[in-house]
N, C-alpha and C positions, 0 to 999 in steps of 0.2 A: 287323739288326746283323751277320749273317753274310754278307750279299751281297757286300761288298767282298772277303771272303776267297775267294769263288768266282772272282772276277775274277783275283786274284793267282795262283790255282791253275790258270789257263789255260782255264777254262770259256768257252764262246762263247754258248750259248743256255740260257735257263731257261724251262721250260714252266709257264704260268699256268693253274691250274684256276679255275673259277667266275668268269670274267671279266665276267659280266653281273649275276647276282644278288648275288655276293659284294660288289662295290663299289657296289651299288645304283644301277646306271646308269639303270634305267627304272622309272617308275611312271605311274599315270594319275590324273587328277583331272577329274571331270565328263566322263569318256570321252575326255579329251584326253591325248595322250602327253607326258610331261615327262622330259627327260633331264638327268642329273647326272653330270659328268665328273671331279669333283675327285679322288675316291679312285682312280678308274681311271687318270687321268693320273699321279698321284703314284707309283703302283706301277710304271708303265712308266719314269718318270724315274729312279727308284732304280736300275733296271737300266742304262739308257743312261748315266747318270753314272758307272757303274762298268765301262763297256766291254762290257756284256752286251746280248744281244738277246732279245726274247720270242718264244715260240711261244704264241699265245693260243688257248685251248680255248673254242670257242663253244658253251657248254653252260649248262644250267639255264634254265627258262622262267619269265619273270616271271608272277606269278599272273594278272594281267589277260589275258595272252596264252594261258596254259595253260587258263584257264576253270575252274580248280579250285585249291584250296589245295595248298601244297607239303608236303614232309616235313622238318620242322625248319627249318633255315636255308636250304634249297634246295628247288627244285621240279623234279622229274625227270619230270613228265608231258610228253608231246608237245604241241606247240602246238595249241590248238583252232582258232586263227585263223592260218593259215600266211602270209597276206598281211601281217598285223601283224608276224609273226616276220621275214619277209623285209625289211620296212621297218626293223625294229630292227637287223638285221645291216648293212643299207646305211648306217644312221646311225653305227654303231660304226666301220666301216671308213673311211667318209668323214671322220669326226672324227679318226681316227688320221692320215690323210693331211694334213688341215688343220693339226693340232697339231704333228706331228713331221716332216712333209715327205715327198714321194713317194720320194725317194732312200733315206730311212731305212726307210720301211715296205716298200719293195721287197725288203729283206733279211730281213723277218720271215716267220713262218709262221702260218697260221691253220688249226686243226684242228677239224673238225666233230664236236662232242660228245666225251664221254669214256665209254668202255665201254658203248656203247648195247646191246650184246649181253648185258649183265648187269642183272638186275632191280633191283639196288641203285643203279643209276645211270640207268636209262631204263625207264619203265613202258609204253612203246609196243612194237610189234612191228617186224619187219624192213621191212614195207611202209611203215609210218609213218616209220621212220627214213630210208628212201630218199626219201620225199617231203620230209622235213625237210632232207635233204642238198641236194636240188634247189633249194629255196627259199633255203637259206643261201648256196649258191654263186652263185645269180642275184643276190641282194642284194649280196654282196661284190664280184662282178665289175662290177656296175653302178656301184659306188662307186669302184672302182679296178681297171681291166683288168689291171694287172700284179700283182695280189695272188697270193700263193702259198697255195693252199688244198687240203686233202685230208682223208683219214680212212681207216677209220672210228674209229681209236683204240680198237680193241676189246680187251676183257678177254682174248680169245684171237684166233685168226686166222679164226674161222668165218664172219665177215661180210665178209672181204676179197674172196672170189670173187663173192658176190652184188653187192657194190658195183662191182667191175670189170665184171661183165656189164651192170649197169644203166647205168653211165657210158658204155659202148660201144654198147649196142644198145637200152637201155630208153627208154621215153617219159618225157620230163622233165616232172614234175608242175607245174613253175613256168612253163615256156615252151611246152609242148606239142610241142616238137621231139624228135628222137632224140638221146640222149646228153647227158652232163653233164660239165663240166670236172672234171678230177682231176689234181692236180700231184704228189701223193706218196701212198704207201700207208703206213698206220701201224697198229700194234697193240702189245700188251703181252706180256711174257714174265716169269713168275715161276716159279722152278724148284721151288717147293713152296708149300703153304699154311703149315703150321707145322712140317712134318717136315724131314728132312735133304734139302738141295738135290740135284737130279739134273740134270746138265748135258745129258743126252740130250733134255731138254725143249726147250732152246734149239735144238739141231741139228734136231730133228724139226719144230719150229714153223717155222723159216726155210725148210727144204727143202719143207715142205708148201706154203708160199706160192709157192716157185719152181715147183713142179709145177702148181699151180692156175692160175697166170698165163701158162703157156706159150703158150696160144692167143690171148692178147691181146698182140700184139707191142709196141704202144706202151706199154701199161701195164706190161708185163714189164720195160721199160727204165727205169721211173720210180724215183726215189729211194725207198728203204725205210727207214722210221724205226721203231725200237722206242722208243716214247715213254714207256714205264715198264719198268724191269726191276730185279730184285733177287733175292736167294736165296730170300726168303720174302715172301708177301703179307700175312701176319698176324704179330703179335708173337711173337718167339722170342728166347731168351737170347743167341744168337750175333750178333744184329743190333747189339748194343752192343760186342761183343768183337773181338779182332784177326782172327778167322776170316774176316770179310767182306772184308778187304783182298785176300788171294790169290784169294778167290772172284771178286771184281770184275775182277781182272786176267785170270783165265781166261775169264770171260764176254766181256770186251771183245775179247780175241784171237780167240775163236771167232766172235763176230759179225762182226768184221772179215774173217776168212777166208771167211765165208759170204756176204759182199757187202752187209752192212747199212751204210747210209750214215751214220746218226746213231743214237746210243743214249743215252737219258736215264735216269740213275740216279734212283730214287725213294727219298727226296725230300730237300729242302734241310734241314729240321729236324724234330725229333720233334713230335708233334701238340700244338699249343699249347692245344687245347681240353681236354686231359687235365689236370685240376686237382689231381692227386695231387702230393705234395711230393717224391716220389722223384726222385733225379737221373737215374736210368736207367729208361727206359720199355719197353725191349725192342722198340722200334718202328723204323721204316724210315728215319729221318732220318740225314743225314751229320753233323749236329751234334746234341748233346743240347740240352735246353731251356736250361740255363745257358750254352750256347755252347762246349762242349768238342768239338773235332773227333774224329770216329770214324775207324776204319781205312780205309774207302773214300775218305774225303776226303784222307787222307795219301797213298793210292795215286795219286790224280789230281795231287796236288802233285808227287810224284816223277816222274810221267810228263811233266809240264810242265817240270820242271827238266832233263830229259835233253838236249834241244836237238840241233842238228846234223841229220844225215840218217839216217833209219832204215836199218839194214843187216841182212843175213841173220843170224838167230840161231836155233840149234837146240839142243834139250835131248835128251839120251839117257836121262834119268831121268823116268819117267812122271809122278810127282806134281809135278815141277818145270816151271814155265812160264818163258819168257824172252823179253825184247824188248831190242834194243840199238840204239844210235845212235853215230855217229862225226862229230866236227866237226874237219875237217882244218885249219881256219883257226886254232883255238886249241889244237889238240892234245888235245882231250878226248874220251874214250870213256865212254859210260854204258851199263851193263848192269843191267837190272832183273829180278830173279828173284821168282817167286811159288811158294810151297811149300804147295800145297793138297791136303788129303786129305778124303775124303768125310765122315768123322765128326768133328764139332766137339769131341768129348770125348776124342779121341786126340791124342797127340803124335807127330810124325814128324820125326826128326832125320836129317840127311844131310850128307855132305861134298860140296861142289861144286867139282870141278876146273874152272878157267876157261881155255879156249883162245882167244886173240885172234889173228885174222889181219888185221892192218891194215898193209899195206905203207907207207902214208904216215907211219905212226908208228913204223916198225921201228927207227929209229936214235935215238929219243927216250927219255929217262928218264921213266918213268911213276910218278906218286905216286898211291896209291889212297886213296879216302875211302869208308868203309862207313857206310851209313845203313840202319837196320832198323825195321820196323814188326812187332812181334810181341807176345806176351803180356806181356813185361816191359819193352818199349820202345815209346814213342809210342802207348800204349794207354790211351785215356781211361777205359775201364772198370777 
């Protein structure tokens, strides 16, 4: 229900978890593989019909391929049969090309697993993940040479360097040759577990990747995706409140400055498997379960409404962030301020003098419109 709203707010990509076990793509009967695409295709069509594109996370191992039962609705064991896994990936990518066309699939991204460095999402070790990566890439590229595929989608950046080393100089477990295809680097950044967010976490994480990839010239130039980010990784009261609006603006501006190519806010909606009746779950969705937009969604809506060309904008007030655009064609200037302070329990009020230097608009009469997202305005909570 909320997906059309994301399109209107200017989003371009949505990252799909559990693209294999979730839609029940694969099962076996009498040792024969059986594929079912209905739920898989329906999920992608919802995106495409709303002008969005998927990043498909190739994760969770069907039980027949894992060789053991999973954990609840998913199976995070490494494949026991990597050849079967490779064939499964080949079939998925091949089906995507057949169903949606090569020109469309060429614009998608495929990420190999989700947080393989965290035991909550992968019960294998680094060596097993690298072998899984090799077989995943081999199957995907065989199905569609123009596929855009990468990883590791780590909970942190600790496996970025081993993956870079392996893809450059390591023995490919699927082909026996040296090196493996890698089209982008991805990992996750949360500024805290449940405590007060710390922006130094973002800066430190991105700069660490910069430093570690220096000796891999080609990989160092590759797109860098933060495929999950938020102020907290676990429930916290301010995830529902206005506080997360200015947090998200500051995070986006910082990641942009540090050279991150794409950043994916986690996540679309509050956890639907939470059966409590409470309207507010203190979780990471940009929409509540009943469909109320939270502060970060309002921020993206405002960013999309700015239009024009981004222009230089500077703030002389430390808690205040700013981004601005100018559209000479229609005479519109947009300035977006974020007023973020570290403690979500404190109020910070300030007067902001605004200095505009727009020669193209100097002789025009300007009429201002003020839009606010704060505790008493546009605040779902």
